[in-house]
N, C-alpha and C positions, 0 to 999 in steps of 0.2 A: 364446726360444720357437721361432723359425724354425730355429735350429741344431739343436734337439732333434728337430724334425720331420724335417729332412734326415737326421739320424743314424739315426732309426727306418726311414726309407725305404731308406737304404743297407743297413742290417742285413737288412731283408726281402729285398732284391734279392740279397744275398750268399747267403742261405739258398736262394732259388729256384735260383740259378746252381749252387750246390753240389749240390743235389738232382738237377738235370738232369745234371751231370757224373758223378755216381755212379750214375745210373740209377734213383734213388728216385722213385717216382711214386705219388701218392695215388690209391687206388682209388675207385670210385664205388659206394656201397651203393644197390642198386635196390629191395631189400625188407628192412626191418629189423623189421617187424611191431610197430612202436610205435603205429600208428594203425589197427589192425584188419587183416583179411584179405579184403577184398571181392573180389579177383580170383583168389585161390587156391582150388582146389577138388579134391575127389576126383571124377574124371569118372564119369558115369553108368555107362559100360561096366564099370568096376571092380566095381560092386555086382552086376553080372550074371554075373561069373566067380567060380567057387569058389576059384580059386588066388590071387585078390586079396583081401587081408584087412584093408585100412584100414577103420576104422569111422566116424571123425569127425575134424574139425579144429576148432581154436579158438585164440584168442590166450591165452597163459599167461604169468604172471609168476613161475612156479616156477623157471625157469632162463632165462638169457639170456647169449649170448656178448658182445653189445654192447647198450647201452641197458638197458631194464627188462623187455622181453618177447620172446617168441619164438612160433613156430608150433608148437602141440602136435598131433601126429598120433597118434591112438589106434589101436592095432593088436591083432590076435589071431592070432599065428602058431601053428598046431596041431602042427607037426612032421610027420615021416613022409613028406611030399611037398614039392615046391618050391612056395613061396608068396611073395607080394610085397605090399608096401603102397606105393601110388603116389599122389602128389599133384602138381599142376601149376598153372601160371599161363599163360593164353592172352593174348598181347599181341603187337603187331608191334614187334620190336626191331631196331634197326640197331646192330650191335656192331663195325662196321668200325674204330673208333678204339681198340679194346681188344685186349689180348694173351691174356687168360684170363678164365674165369668160375669163381668159387669160392662154396662154401656150407659153413657150419659145422653139424654135426649132433651132438647129444648124446643118449647112451643112459644112462638112470639106472643108478647103481652096482649096484642089485639085479638088473639084467637079466643074462641069460647072455651068454657069448661066442659068436660064430658068425654074427651078423648082418653083412651086407655092404650097401654102397650104391653107386649110380652115378647120374650125371646123364644125362638124356635130352633131346634137342632135337627139335622138329618144325620142319622147314625148307622154305621155298620154296612156290611155287604148288601143287605136288603134295602138300604137307603130309607130307613124307618123315620118317619116324620114325628117329632116329639116336641110338644108344646109345654111351656111353663104351666104349672097347675093354677096359677093366679095371674091376674092382670094388675098393672100398676097405673094409677091415675097420673095423667100429665097435668101440670099446673102452668097456665099461661104466664110468661115472663120469668120462669125459673127453669134451671137445669134440674132434671130429675134423674136419679141413678137407679137403674134396674139391675139387680144382682140375683143370680141363681147359683145355688150350691152345686158343686161337682163332687162332693164327698160321697163315697159309697153309702147307700142307704138314704140319701137325700130324698125328701118328699117334694122338692121344688119342681119336679117334672111329672106331668100327667101320665098315669098308667105305665110307669117305667121304673125299673129297678136300676139305680146307678151302680155300676161295677167298674173295676179297672178296665175291663174289655170295652165297655161303653166309652170311657174317657179316652181310650187309646185310638178310637176310630171314629172321630167326628168328621163328617164329610161336608156339612154346610152349617153356617150360622146365619140365622135370619132374624129380622126385627119386623114385627107386625104392629101397626097402629090401627085401632078399631074405633068405629062409631056405631053404637047400637041404637039405631033409630034417630038419635041425635047425638051430638050437635051437627049443624051444617057448618062446614068450614072448607074454604078454598084458599090454599096458601102453603107456605113452606113449613117443614119440620126439620130440625137439625139433629144430627147424630154425630157423636164424637167419643174419643177416648175409650175405644173397645179394648178391654184389658183382662188379664188373668191374674189372680192373686193366690 
């Protein structure tokens, strides 16, 4: 019995050492939407602007990247003008131990091509709005992963120098889906597996 226990412990240690040597690190899922969405919201200012077209959010079991549920964001993109759907979570985050933030987004297969997305952070005491420096194309019928580096010196954030102070004082994390003149789309978009790595 004792020999079996020692063998299991040694095997576990070898796995940990091997992962460390190859740089494999388990990420931390901070929002999986398995137990509701009490802190995620469409902010009030979005409902006051004609170019913001998110209508509602809810937990859905229709699609999930991990687990059984995801955040369903209902949208109504009219086309012809730039419009966006935005959802965010306000919390005080200290991300200094992490190298990146990632989110998985799913567009139903009947949706058109042309929608793009980016992550947005609100950082520091002055609540500075910081967008990703690039947009990521959504692909109908597929989960797309959006990842942005949190490493000091990262160029993934527009007009911003990533520092340890930046990473230690994240106030909001937001996701914006954009339609630039086209496409026209009225329907759901699914968000899941918000994680740090």
